[in-house]
All heavy atoms as an XYZ file, in Angstrom:
961
protein
N     107.719     88.574    112.677
C     107.128     89.940    112.672
C     106.176     89.979    113.915
O     105.009     90.212    113.643
C     106.398     90.281    111.454
C     107.400     90.341    110.173
S     108.490     91.738    110.388
C     107.461     93.052    109.918
N     106.684     89.713    115.101
C     105.722     89.755    116.343
C     105.288     91.131    116.606
O     104.169     91.414    116.887
C     106.559     89.136    117.401
C     107.176     87.860    117.135
C     106.365     86.660    117.763
O     105.680     86.968    118.740
N     106.355     85.531    117.229
N     106.192     92.167    116.596
C     105.910     93.460    117.002
C     105.893     94.372    115.729
O     106.884     94.965    115.272
C     106.775     94.097    118.004
C     106.477     95.379    118.609
O     105.565     96.133    117.915
O     107.073     95.776    119.514
N     104.810     94.452    115.025
C     104.760     95.160    113.694
C     105.130     96.538    113.734
O     105.878     97.111    113.019
C     103.195     94.998    113.134
C     102.966     93.588    112.881
C     103.192     95.758    111.866
C     103.769     92.880    111.748
N     104.598     97.263    114.803
C     104.945     98.736    114.998
C     106.364     99.005    115.065
O     107.012     99.881    114.449
C     104.139     99.288    116.125
C     102.719     99.402    116.008
C     102.282    100.220    114.818
O     102.915    101.397    114.583
O     101.266     99.842    114.071
N     107.066     98.062    115.813
C     108.630     98.187    115.975
C     109.258     97.985    114.654
O     110.295     98.704    114.355
C     108.977     97.278    117.190
C     110.415     97.414    117.421
C     110.905     96.508    118.631
C     112.248     96.586    118.951
N     112.712     95.712    120.050
N     108.805     96.871    114.014
C     109.424     96.596    112.692
C     109.177     97.651    111.760
O     110.180     98.008    110.970
C     108.990     95.248    112.147
C     109.056     94.023    113.138
C     110.580     93.784    113.457
O     111.411     93.958    112.626
N     110.884     93.439    114.596
N     108.087     98.187    111.555
C     107.834     99.272    110.656
C     108.650    100.552    110.943
O     109.175    101.200    110.017
C     106.286     99.778    110.722
C     105.372     98.729    110.049
C     103.844     99.033    110.318
C     105.690     98.421    108.572
N     108.763    100.769    112.253
C     109.806    101.924    112.648
C     111.166    101.578    112.207
O     111.833    102.501    111.589
C     109.754    102.089    114.135
C     110.468    103.225    114.660
C     110.543    103.405    116.166
O     109.370    103.010    116.797
O     111.462    103.931    116.767
N     111.651    100.420    112.466
C     112.980     99.970    112.030
C     113.060    100.116    110.419
O     114.100    100.725    109.964
C     113.300     98.684    112.471
C     114.646     98.098    111.935
C     115.770     98.840    112.476
C     114.822     96.635    112.449
N     112.167     99.667    109.723
C     112.176     99.706    108.265
C     112.207    101.089    107.817
O     112.927    101.420    106.892
C     110.935     98.809    107.733
C     111.182     97.397    107.916
C     110.795     99.200    106.240
C     109.972     96.501    107.669
N     111.403    102.079    108.468
C     111.384    103.380    108.056
C     112.789    104.051    108.304
O     113.312    104.865    107.409
N     113.409    103.664    109.297
C     114.743    104.201    109.573
C     115.747    103.735    108.450
O     116.612    104.433    107.940
C     115.370    103.748    110.942
C     114.730    104.520    112.036
C     115.270    103.955    113.417
C     114.542    104.706    114.577
N     115.029    104.276    115.902
N     115.688    102.431    108.088
C     116.527    101.931    107.037
C     116.267    102.597    105.734
O     117.228    102.909    104.990
C     116.305    100.373    106.970
C     116.853     99.586    108.036
C     116.349     98.099    107.879
C     118.425     99.586    107.985
N     114.931    102.896    105.389
C     114.653    103.654    104.141
C     115.185    104.932    104.208
O     115.619    105.448    103.164
C     113.159    103.523    103.978
C     112.609    102.208    103.486
C     111.128    102.162    103.328
O     110.343    102.401    104.295
N     110.759    101.829    102.066
N     115.195    105.567    105.384
C     115.704    106.931    105.489
C     117.186    107.000    105.279
O     117.792    107.950    104.794
C     115.414    107.511    106.845
N     117.927    105.799    105.493
C     119.334    105.713    105.182
C     119.611    105.325    103.732
O     120.789    105.237    103.349
C     119.932    104.755    106.115
C     120.262    105.274    107.483
C     119.680    104.886    108.604
C     121.191    106.399    107.579
C     119.898    105.352    109.825
C     121.485    106.854    108.871
C     120.827    106.410    109.988
N     118.532    105.166    102.929
C     118.703    104.882    101.532
C     118.482    103.460    101.126
O     118.599    103.148    100.001
N     118.146    102.627    102.084
C     117.743    101.201    101.776
C     116.432    101.129    101.168
O     115.479    101.791    101.411
C     117.793    100.257    102.997
C     119.222    100.041    103.564
C     119.725    100.957    104.475
C     119.887     99.008    103.117
C     120.962    100.648    105.018
C     121.160     98.751    103.595
C     121.746     99.536    104.503
N     116.260    100.179    100.199
C     114.882     99.987     99.632
C     114.239     98.876    100.335
O     114.848     97.784    100.602
C     115.111     99.570     98.067
C     115.294    100.816     97.301
O     114.998    101.955     97.766
O     115.764    100.685     96.070
N     112.958     98.887    100.526
C     112.149     97.770    101.088
C     111.557     96.981     99.938
O     110.924     97.604     99.076
C     111.084     98.251    101.955
C     110.039     97.333    102.611
C     110.788     96.233    103.356
C     109.093     98.029    103.401
N     111.655     95.721     99.903
C     111.179     94.915     98.773
C     110.225     93.928     99.345
O     110.541     93.211    100.458
C     112.285     94.227     98.104
C     111.814     93.229     96.947
C     112.945     92.555     96.285
O     113.862     93.285     95.753
O     112.977     91.341     96.191
N     109.028     93.734     98.897
C     108.050     92.733     99.263
C     108.252     91.567     98.202
O     108.043     91.657     97.062
C     106.680     93.128     99.215
C     106.503     94.323    100.164
C     105.622     92.040     99.532
C     105.006     94.986    100.135
N     108.817     90.380     98.836
C     109.224     89.370     97.913
C     108.115     88.285     97.862
O     107.265     88.278     98.821
C     110.441     88.669     98.602
C     111.063     87.760     97.443
O     110.939     87.751     96.308
O     111.840     86.837     98.127
N     108.027     87.603     96.779
C     107.006     86.500     96.644
C     105.626     87.056     96.841
O     104.816     86.277     97.439
C     107.310     85.302     97.520
C     108.623     84.704     97.303
O     108.907     84.578     96.114
O     109.318     84.219     98.266
N     105.284     88.310     96.417
C     103.934     88.779     96.485
C     102.916     87.778     95.827
O     103.162     87.454     94.683
C     103.847     90.174     95.902
C     102.487     90.727     96.173
C     102.212     91.339     97.467
C     101.478     90.656     95.141
C     100.883     91.821     97.736
C     100.261     91.249     95.523
C      99.977     91.794     96.720
N     101.905     87.495     96.510
C     100.771     86.624     95.897
C     100.786     85.231     96.414
O     100.111     84.347     96.152
N     101.843     84.949     97.366
C     101.924     83.624     97.979
C     102.304     83.900     99.467
O     102.696     84.899     99.940
C     103.015     82.851     97.372
O     104.302     83.339     97.685
N     101.993     82.905    100.288
C     102.453     82.906    101.711
C     101.898     84.058    102.400
O     100.694     84.479    102.407
N     102.765     84.853    103.175
C     102.310     86.005    104.008
C     102.248     87.266    103.209
O     101.871     88.324    103.795
C     103.346     86.113    105.189
C     103.349     85.004    106.022
C     104.183     83.891    106.131
C     102.195     84.825    107.071
C     104.057     82.968    106.951
C     102.124     83.802    107.857
C     103.069     82.829    107.884
O     102.945     81.844    108.688
N     102.676     87.317    101.949
C     102.511     88.597    101.136
C     101.036     88.805    100.821
O     100.556     87.870    100.143
C     103.389     88.444     99.853
O     104.708     88.352    100.278
N     100.479     89.916    101.227
C      99.176     90.179    100.986
C      98.856     91.672    100.745
O      99.810     92.520    100.847
C      98.220     89.761    102.169
O      98.559     90.640    103.326
N      97.689     91.957    100.437
C      97.304     93.352    100.186
C      97.450     94.152    101.419
O      97.739     95.410    101.375
C      95.820     93.412     99.742
C      95.596     92.973     98.381
C      94.046     92.928     98.011
C      96.289     93.736     97.228
N      97.341     93.564    102.630
C      97.671     94.231    103.873
C      98.987     94.824    103.865
O      99.305     95.979    104.413
C      97.331     93.562    105.130
C      95.915     93.482    105.490
O      95.243     94.428    105.290
N      95.446     92.312    105.959
N     100.001     94.096    103.293
C     101.262     94.645    103.368
C     101.429     95.771    102.479
O     102.060     96.790    102.811
C     102.285     93.550    102.765
C     102.477     92.287    103.706
S     103.666     91.245    103.133
C     105.169     91.874    103.664
N     100.750     95.915    101.403
C     100.748     97.043    100.490
C     100.040     98.252    101.094
O     100.440     99.421    101.027
C     100.015     96.753     99.156
C     100.703     95.787     98.259
C      99.901     95.615     96.967
C     102.039     96.237     97.837
N      99.063     97.916    102.019
C      98.385     99.057    102.755
C      99.200     99.417    103.932
O      99.315    100.794    104.079
C      97.136     98.489    103.354
C      96.263     99.432    104.033
C      94.970     98.734    104.675
C      95.093     97.645    105.532
N      95.654     97.946    106.794
N      99.916     98.746    104.627
C     100.511     99.125    105.723
C     102.034     99.509    105.609
O     102.554    100.311    106.390
C     100.497     97.988    106.857
C      99.174     97.752    107.198
O      98.249     98.600    107.089
O      98.783     96.569    107.659
N     102.703     99.133    104.561
C     104.098     99.267    104.431
C     104.374    100.250    103.193
O     103.555    100.056    102.200
C     104.914     97.963    104.098
C     104.768     97.062    105.238
C     103.677     96.807    106.148
C     105.637     96.001    105.597
N     104.095     95.833    106.952
C     105.269     95.201    106.633
C     106.869     95.605    104.968
C     105.868     94.108    107.200
C     107.561     94.579    105.555
C     107.009     93.843    106.622
N     105.357    101.085    103.339
C     105.671    101.948    102.117
C     106.860    101.341    101.457
O     107.998    101.858    101.508
C     106.018    103.406    102.617
O     106.976    103.353    103.509
C     104.724    104.112    103.101
N     106.672    100.128    100.784
C     107.670     99.433    100.146
C     108.078    100.092     98.836
O     107.299    100.860     98.155
C     107.172     97.987     99.795
N     109.295     99.861     98.454
C     109.825    100.460     97.183
C     109.702     99.476     95.959
O     109.654     99.871     94.799
C     111.292    100.797     97.420
C     111.516    101.694     98.581
O     111.155    102.846     98.545
O     112.080    101.163     99.609
N     109.725     98.235     96.290
C     109.818     97.208     95.221
C     108.792     96.110     95.485
O     108.671     95.658     96.721
C     111.169     96.512     95.125
C     111.200     95.462     94.055
C     112.286     97.635     94.756
N     107.983     95.632     94.465
C     107.112     94.506     94.580
C     107.596     93.447     93.775
O     107.788     93.568     92.546
C     105.781     94.947     94.216
C     104.673     93.864     94.468
C     104.488     93.616     95.913
C     103.315     94.271     93.828
N     107.995     92.327     94.373
C     108.403     91.167     93.517
C     107.401     90.125     93.501
O     106.904     89.494     94.533
C     109.668     90.485     94.140
C     110.372     89.570     93.346
C     111.724     89.170     93.819
C     112.514     88.333     93.056
N     113.766     87.845     93.662
N     106.741     89.894     92.335
C     105.619     89.007     92.067
C     106.080     87.561     92.044
O     107.004     87.203     91.281
C     104.862     89.463     90.850
C     104.356     90.908     90.975
C     103.651     88.490     90.608
C     103.670     91.448     89.755
N     105.386     86.771     92.851
C     105.737     85.360     92.848
C     105.493     84.696     91.466
O     104.622     84.894     90.714
C     104.842     84.685     93.874
C     105.196     83.228     94.076
O     106.209     82.861     94.745
O     104.466     82.317     93.631
N     106.478     83.687     91.318
C     106.399     82.988     89.997
C     105.127     82.133     89.803
O     104.740     81.749     88.650
C     107.599     82.036     89.847
C     107.671     80.933     90.916
S     108.924     79.644     90.549
C     110.266     80.598     90.520
N     104.385     81.900     90.835
C     103.120     81.058     90.709
C     102.102     81.616     89.752
O     101.400     81.022     89.135
N     102.200     83.035     89.670
C     101.246     83.671     88.712
C     101.457     83.335     87.252
O     100.626     83.264     86.500
C     101.287     85.244     88.936
C     100.356     85.778     90.014
C     101.049     85.927     91.167
C      99.082     85.939     89.908
C     100.221     86.442     92.340
C      98.221     86.315     90.925
C      98.912     86.584     92.166
N     102.711     83.145     86.922
C     103.122     82.930     85.524
C     102.755     81.488     85.119
O     102.698     81.116     83.931
C     104.518     83.275     85.356
C     104.860     84.700     85.313
C     106.395     84.861     85.002
C     104.077     85.400     84.471
N     102.704     80.495     86.078
C     102.499     79.175     85.713
C     101.177     78.899     84.895
O     101.001     77.995     84.055
C     102.412     78.277     86.988
C     103.726     78.088     87.539
C     103.849     76.941     88.639
N     105.116     77.050     89.323
C     105.325     77.344     90.546
N     104.326     77.619     91.264
N     106.465     77.428     91.085
N     100.100     79.705     85.173
C      98.843     79.600     84.594
C      98.589     80.678     83.548
O      97.446     80.800     83.069
C      97.794     79.448     85.690
C      97.877     78.460     86.629
C      96.882     78.507     87.781
O      96.189     79.535     87.887
O      96.680     77.412     88.427
N      99.484     81.517     83.276
C      99.161     82.722     82.366
C      98.746     82.331     81.022
O      97.858     83.024     80.340
C     100.335     83.728     82.396
C      99.862     85.044     81.914
C     101.502     83.239     81.446
C     100.906     86.155     82.171
N      99.223     81.266     80.492
C      98.811     80.856     79.151
C      97.372     80.155     79.154
O      96.666     80.288     78.200
C      99.821     79.782     78.647
C     100.951     80.264     77.869
C     101.732     79.274     77.321
C     102.226     79.415     75.968
N     103.125     78.488     75.405
N      96.959     79.591     80.236
C      95.688     78.766     80.258
C      94.553     79.535     80.879
O      93.370     79.095     80.790
C      95.960     77.424     80.869
O      96.408     77.617     82.236
C      96.972     76.595     80.176
N      94.883     80.450     81.722
C      93.773     81.156     82.506
C      93.810     82.673     82.298
O      94.747     83.322     82.708
C      94.009     80.859     83.998
C      93.828     79.331     84.163
C      93.496     78.893     85.634
N      92.412     79.628     86.134
C      92.062     79.728     87.344
N      92.775     79.218     88.320
N      90.931     80.315     87.799
N      92.784     83.080     81.666
C      92.651     84.510     81.534
C      92.507     85.345     82.718
O      93.010     86.404     82.833
C      91.373     84.879     80.559
C      91.263     86.252     79.996
C      92.432     86.668     79.247
O      93.029     85.855     78.433
O      92.733     87.857     79.109
N      91.835     84.701     83.687
C      91.697     85.342     85.008
C      93.187     85.736     85.650
O      93.327     86.701     86.254
C      91.076     84.504     86.093
C      89.633     84.268     85.735
C      88.930     83.329     86.679
N      88.894     83.775     88.004
C      87.929     84.399     88.635
N      86.841     84.743     87.927
N      87.998     84.848     89.848
N      94.123     84.830     85.367
C      95.467     85.045     85.960
C      96.052     86.267     85.246
O      96.636     87.176     85.905
C      96.369     83.874     85.737
O      95.780     82.636     86.299
C      97.726     83.960     86.224
N      95.858     86.477     83.911
C      96.381     87.690     83.251
C      95.686     88.985     83.785
O      96.363     89.915     83.944
C      96.037     87.574     81.774
C      97.057     86.751     81.042
C      96.647     86.722     79.464
C      97.807     86.912     78.689
N      97.518     86.788     77.278
N      94.423     88.781     84.033
C      93.652     90.029     84.601
C      94.204     90.347     85.962
O      94.595     91.494     86.296
C      92.204     89.731     84.634
C      91.513     90.878     85.458
C      91.545     89.612     83.200
N      94.353     89.424     86.829
C      94.898     89.679     88.184
C      96.338     90.228     88.146
O      96.695     91.150     88.847
C      94.749     88.427     89.109
C      93.339     88.065     89.314
C      95.550     88.555     90.332
C      93.024     86.735     89.915
N      97.143     89.571     87.366
C      98.515     89.963     87.259
C      98.648     91.429     86.691
O      99.419     92.230     87.243
C      99.356     89.037     86.308
C     100.831     89.220     86.256
C     101.480     89.124     87.614
C     101.390     88.090     85.260
N      97.890     91.723     85.802
C      97.898     93.038     85.194
C      97.366     94.134     86.313
O      97.968     95.221     86.404
N      96.437     93.725     87.047
C      95.909     94.688     88.128
C      96.850     94.781     89.159
O      97.083     95.924     89.869
C      94.624     94.132     88.537
C      93.512     94.269     87.561
S      91.950     93.720     88.102
C      91.365     95.178     88.898
N      97.699     93.764     89.544
C      98.704     93.864     90.567
C      99.853     94.790     90.214
O     100.241     95.582     90.907
C      99.271     92.477     91.054
C      98.251     91.630     91.670
C     100.593     92.703     91.795
C      98.682     90.165     91.843
N     100.236     94.653     88.826
C     101.280     95.547     88.375
C     100.714     96.975     88.431
O     101.418     97.928     88.774
C     101.681     95.042     86.962
C     102.639     96.272     86.365
C     102.475     93.783     87.055
N      99.530     97.232     87.936
C      98.898     98.620     87.878
C      98.885     99.133     89.368
O      99.055    100.299     89.587
C      97.569     98.591     87.228
C      97.005     99.884     87.173
O      97.642    100.745     86.539
O      95.872    100.175     87.569
N      98.487     98.369     90.333
C      98.306     98.777     91.722
C      99.694     99.258     92.186
O      99.819    100.196     92.807
C      97.731     97.750     92.572
C      97.683     97.964     93.995
C      96.755     99.192     94.391
C      97.151     96.747     94.756
N     100.720     98.400     91.955
C     102.117     98.675     92.461
C     102.563     99.988     91.837
O     103.223    100.806     92.495
C     102.980     97.573     92.099
N     102.248    100.204     90.522
C     102.671    101.406     89.776
C     101.957    102.617     90.501
O     102.611    103.718     90.534
C     102.291    101.295     88.300
C     103.187    100.355     87.597
C     104.637    100.706     87.783
C     105.697     99.957     86.939
N     106.980    100.504     87.224
N     100.689    102.489     90.833
C      99.996    103.641     91.437
C     100.531    103.948     92.785
O     100.459    105.012     93.249
C      98.550    103.270     91.512
C      97.837    103.312     90.146
C      96.321    103.304     90.264
O      95.751    103.812     91.129
N      95.810    102.373     89.381
N     101.116    102.951     93.440
C     101.811    103.120     94.753
C     103.358    103.421     94.556
O     104.039    103.474     95.518
C     101.717    101.763     95.628
C     100.209    101.402     96.005
C     100.215    100.095     96.659
C      99.677    102.540     96.968
N     103.710    103.786     93.402
C     105.023    104.183     93.004
C     106.169    103.215     93.327
O     107.247    103.520     93.869
C     105.386    105.561     93.653
C     104.323    106.626     93.110
C     104.692    107.978     93.748
O     105.713    108.184     94.558
O     103.884    108.941     93.536
N     105.790    101.966     93.026
C     106.733    100.821     93.341
C     107.343    100.324     91.946
O     106.647    100.266     91.035
C     106.013     99.692     94.069
C     105.348    100.044     95.358
S     104.358     98.828     96.019
C     105.584     97.635     96.582
N     108.494     99.877     92.026
C     109.231     99.105     91.001
C     108.546     97.734     91.074
O     108.427     97.112     92.068
C     110.762     99.099     91.161
O     111.172    100.425     91.161
C     111.246     98.272     90.106
N     108.315     97.140     89.890
C     107.766     95.736     89.881
C     108.665     94.794     89.213
O     109.175     95.064     88.184
C     106.434     95.760     89.041
C     105.828     94.364     89.059
C     105.454     96.777     89.724
N     109.001     93.730     89.995
C     109.777     92.569     89.393
C     108.910     91.369     89.304
O     108.133     91.088     90.284
C     110.954     92.352     90.291
C     111.928     93.659     90.488
C     111.873     91.160     89.753
C     112.964     93.424     91.463
N     109.024     90.539     88.284
C     108.266     89.345     88.220
C     109.350     88.181     88.075
O     110.185     88.192     87.315
C     107.291     89.141     87.006
O     106.321     90.354     87.180
C     106.531     87.913     87.048
N     109.194     87.233     88.985
C     109.996     86.132     88.933
C     109.517     84.881     88.246
O     108.231     84.765     88.111
C     110.532     85.715     90.463
C     109.356     85.189     91.276
C     109.750     84.976     92.741
O     110.760     85.443     93.171
O     109.113     84.031     93.308
N     110.286     83.992     87.776
C     109.880     82.749     87.133
C     109.622     82.960     85.632
O     108.761     82.179     84.948
N     110.211     83.971     85.077
C     109.888     84.252     83.615
C     110.616     83.160     82.761
O     111.853     83.061     82.927
C     110.271     85.742     83.247
C     110.047     85.911     81.692
C     109.567     86.699     84.044
N     109.986     82.485     81.908
C     110.518     81.478     81.162
C     110.441     81.570     79.610
O     111.020     80.853     78.896
C     110.025     80.154     81.615
C     110.411     79.804     83.070
C     109.944     78.444     83.535
O     109.172     77.694     82.788
O     110.318     78.016     84.680
N     109.506     82.417     79.135
C     109.192     82.478     77.731
C     109.159     83.953     77.283
O     108.865     84.772     78.015
C     107.829     81.820     77.339
O     106.788     82.617     77.870
C     107.816     80.393     77.882
N     109.348     84.158     75.997
C     109.199     85.411     75.347
C     107.786     85.857     75.404
O     107.658     87.236     75.618
C     109.663     85.385     73.868
C     109.580     86.773     73.162
C     110.250     86.843     71.925
C     110.147     88.148     71.242
N     109.503     89.270     71.763
N     106.847     85.071     75.351
C     105.487     85.520     75.473
C     105.178     86.126     76.835
O     104.523     87.065     76.972
C     104.512     84.296     75.318
C     104.464     83.777     73.810
C     105.629     82.942     73.556
O     106.284     82.336     74.495
O     106.003     82.725     72.392
N     105.797     85.579     77.856
C     105.661     86.072     79.264
C     106.271     87.482     79.452
O     105.691     88.441     79.906
C     106.246     85.226     80.202
C     105.538     83.906     80.429
C     106.227     82.831     81.369
O     107.355     82.874     81.457
N     105.475     81.972     82.001
N     107.461     87.559     78.785
C     108.174     88.859     78.737
C     107.281     89.903     77.986
O     107.102     91.016     78.481
C     109.600     88.838     78.091
C     110.247     90.159     77.925
C     110.479     87.883     78.891
N     106.824     89.514     76.855
C     106.014     90.562     76.099
C     104.735     90.912     76.897
O     104.445     92.142     76.903
C     105.575     89.897     74.738
C     106.738     89.705     73.781
O     107.795     90.320     73.989
O     106.609     88.959     72.832
N     104.118     90.007     77.488
C     102.884     90.301     78.281
C     103.211     91.251     79.368
O     102.518     92.295     79.661
C     102.125     89.113     78.662
C     100.985     89.393     79.666
C      99.842     90.123     79.098
C     101.096     89.404     80.984
C      98.789     90.520     79.941
C     100.048     89.761     81.835
C      99.022     90.396     81.378
O      97.953     90.761     82.165
N     104.209     90.857     80.241
C     104.553     91.561     81.359
C     105.054     92.973     81.011
O     104.779     94.017     81.661
C     105.734     90.844     82.206
C     105.240     89.535     82.886
C     106.352     88.718     83.238
C     104.250     89.858     83.888
N     105.859     93.178     79.908
C     106.260     94.415     79.452
C     104.946     95.309     79.108
O     104.891     96.437     79.409
C     107.069     94.266     78.259
O     108.213     93.529     78.574
C     107.572     95.597     77.634
N     104.011     94.635     78.497
C     102.735     95.389     78.014
C     102.059     95.909     79.258
O     101.211     96.892     79.083
C     101.900     94.605     77.040
O     101.181     93.517     77.883
N     101.996     95.246     80.425
C     101.257     95.705     81.576
C     102.133     96.655     82.414
O     101.671     97.074     83.419
C     100.682     94.555     82.305
C      99.603     93.977     81.480
C     101.646     93.560     82.929
N     103.401     96.872     82.158
C     104.233     97.839     82.823
C     105.235     97.210     83.843
O     105.780     97.964     84.597
N     105.530     95.822     83.800
C     106.502     95.397     84.709
C     107.837     95.817     84.318
O     108.191     96.082     83.214
C     106.475     93.796     84.614
S     107.427     92.959     85.697
N     108.652     96.261     85.471
C     109.920     96.882     85.178
C     111.035     95.946     84.978
O     111.899     96.246     84.161
C     110.251     97.707     86.505
C     109.278     98.752     86.669
O     109.211     99.778     85.790
O     108.654     98.808     87.720
N     111.111     94.751     85.634
C     112.237     93.865     85.603
C     111.662     92.323     85.691
O     110.505     92.130     86.197
C     113.121     94.132     86.844
C     113.826     95.311     86.777
S     115.045     95.391     88.297
C     114.496     96.983     89.044
N     112.537     91.605     85.158
C     112.110     90.195     85.123
C     113.244     89.284     85.592
O     114.483     89.568     85.567
C     111.839     89.692     83.731
C     111.034     90.772     82.961
C     111.626     91.668     82.071
C     109.646     90.830     83.062
C     110.932     92.571     81.463
C     108.897     91.752     82.427
C     109.538     92.770     81.632
N     112.899     88.110     86.248
C     113.936     87.160     86.617
C     113.455     85.756     86.221
O     112.202     85.512     86.342
C     113.882     87.283     88.206
C     114.857     86.179     88.903
C     114.692     86.305     90.303
O     114.463     87.263     90.909
N     114.910     85.238     91.091
N     114.386     85.027     85.681
C     113.894     83.722     85.380
C     114.767     83.016     84.323
O     115.695     83.610     83.684
N     114.492     81.758     83.989
C     115.330     80.937     83.045
C     115.241     81.471     81.694
O     116.181     81.075     80.857
C     114.680     79.515     83.039
C     114.963     78.721     84.276
C     114.436     77.431     84.523
C     115.789     79.177     85.310
C     114.690     76.639     85.541
C     115.994     78.426     86.379
C     115.545     77.122     86.574
O     115.856     76.478     87.704
N     114.368     82.231     81.343
C     114.296     82.853     79.992
C     115.585     83.605     79.638
O     116.149     83.632     78.616
C     113.146     83.878     79.727
C     113.123     84.508     78.512
C     112.726     83.799     77.267
C     113.490     85.827     78.274
C     112.786     84.417     75.989
C     113.495     86.383     77.078
C     113.128     85.692     75.839
O     113.145     86.354     74.676
N     116.202     84.176     80.783
C     117.398     84.980     80.743
C     118.651     84.268     80.985
O     119.510     84.314     80.248
C     117.350     86.240     81.629
C     116.085     87.121     81.336
C     114.906     87.001     81.956
C     116.113     87.994     80.259
C     113.795     87.704     81.658
C     114.962     88.666     79.904
C     113.791     88.601     80.560
N     118.573     83.299     82.050
C     119.620     82.521     82.258
C     119.240     81.603     83.402
O     118.475     81.940     84.235
C     120.872     83.421     82.848
N     119.889     80.388     83.390
C     119.726     79.413     84.462
C     120.665     79.717     85.549
O     121.825     80.410     85.231
C     119.849     78.082     83.857
C     118.793     77.662     82.784
C     118.689     76.178     82.563
C     117.573     75.742     81.868
N     116.827     76.312     81.023
N     120.537     79.224     86.838
C     121.479     79.361     87.849
C     122.866     78.794     87.374
O     122.950     77.781     86.830
C     120.837     78.690     88.952
C     119.445     78.538     88.644
C     119.393     78.491     87.183
N     123.845     79.473     87.760
C     125.299     79.089     87.501
C     126.139     79.283     88.823
O     125.769     79.964     89.736
C     125.885     79.873     86.312
C     125.949     81.269     86.647
C     125.127     79.555     85.095
C     126.587     82.143     85.613
N     127.218     78.539     88.811
C     128.108     78.626     89.995
C     128.787     80.031     90.007
O     128.834     80.722     88.936
C     129.147     77.583     89.855
O     130.116     77.798     88.758
N     129.421     80.352     91.185
C     130.197     81.633     91.206
C     131.239     81.567     90.279
O     131.489     82.459     89.561
C     130.733     81.793     92.633
C     131.615     83.060     92.695
C     129.515     81.934     93.600
N     131.996     80.430     90.097
C     133.184     80.384     89.196
C     132.681     80.640     87.729
O     133.355     81.298     87.033
C     133.865     78.978     89.354
C     134.453     78.728     90.669
C     133.439     78.429     91.792
O     132.270     77.897     91.506
O     133.753     78.486     92.921
N     131.534     79.985     87.319
C     131.243     80.174     86.044
C     130.681     81.579     85.780
O     130.931     82.277     84.740
C     129.903     79.199     85.738
C     129.610     79.310     84.268
C     128.434     78.254     83.932
O     128.001     77.436     84.818
N     127.902     78.322     82.849
N     130.146     82.255     86.748
C     129.704     83.657     86.721
C     130.853     84.525     86.439
O     130.912     85.407     85.460
C     128.905     84.117     87.885
C     128.476     85.560     87.816
C     127.358     85.833     87.139
C     129.329     86.466     88.430
C     127.058     87.335     87.081
C     128.958     87.897     88.415
C     127.829     88.269     87.854
N     131.892     84.247     87.297
C     133.138     85.169     87.167
C     133.835     84.964     85.748
O     134.283     85.946     85.119
C     134.084     84.787     88.190
C     133.517     85.315     89.626
C     134.484     84.852     90.843
O     135.271     83.915     90.601
O     134.287     85.398     91.910
N     133.770     83.797     85.310
C     134.406     83.456     84.093
C     133.658     84.149     82.878
O     134.265     84.699     81.958
C     134.434     81.990     83.792
C     135.223     81.482     82.512
C     135.367     80.052     82.523
C     134.704     79.448     81.223
N     134.689     78.076     81.146
N     132.336     84.143     82.874
C     131.610     84.696     81.843
C     131.402     86.157     81.962
O     131.176     86.901     80.941
C     130.227     83.991     81.768
C     130.327     82.492     81.309
C     128.972     81.900     81.152
O     127.950     82.605     80.749
O     128.868     80.630     81.423
N     131.244     86.782     83.087
C     130.728     88.203     83.192
C     131.843     89.042     83.925
O     131.626     90.337     83.966
C     129.506     88.296     84.038
C     128.359     87.510     83.456
C     127.918     86.129     83.898
C     127.777     88.034     82.320
C     126.981     85.597     83.291
C     126.720     87.328     81.751
C     126.368     86.008     82.231
O     125.324     85.399     81.605
N     133.014     88.576     84.381
C     133.967     89.446     85.073
C     135.106     89.777     84.095
O     135.434     88.961     83.222
C     134.499     88.798     86.183
C     133.422     88.513     87.357
S     132.608     89.925     87.989
C     133.688     90.307     89.351
């Protein structure tokens, strides 16, 4: 992302054609509040790192809840990755998360196994 203005223009054109912009792994690496400020993203995908400490740290729950609320106020769909327990699903549902990804629902499988089970 060397030329941010050029990239934002390209992303705007893609969105005009119906593509959704997703900010992946929010809360780690290069995903930051500046991205939420500067980009009109459609989807916020929260990094699994937030869920690792959700049972042991109340601060994590507060921050996670506020991120979901912020994304909702920005009219974004919220996905949380790394969901492994029913307690996590229940909490994330209670704060307004829209979708979940993780081992709680299914472990990774081969294309062949997917086709056999779901096609």
